[in-house]
C-alpha angles and dihedrals in degrees: 000000000000112000130233132163095284101096093165090056091051090051093050092050092051092047095045091053092041087225117201088190130028127188104204118193123208118195105244114185087036124207086246124030090230093056098072097057091043090047093050091046092050093047097041097108092043093052092056091072114106096225091061122092118181134219134178124237129181100254094200096053123071092187092046090051092048090052092052092048089048091053092049090050092051092048097043107034127069114251096232123083118244117223130171114039112071102219126146090248093055092045092053092041093053093048093050093049094047093042102044111012122085116244116279 
């Protein structure tokens, strides 16, 4: 999840999906120097939850952000494709692998 200033929206998404692990991106470097402090203040309570792990992404660069997300996918998700059971995890996993990962 890439953060913004809408802390309540992020909390609702995490609650709705009953996430056991959340990768929460903070724009650093931000598009505006004041945004980083404001964003961290807005997200402070959210970031104290144990299931949330943060990462930084370059907020002003689509290609840079894509690269960071690709690295996270390669580090966090297994390399093999999951087929068969139709769970939320497998659906998201397959989408990520097919959208961001190079062909095997």
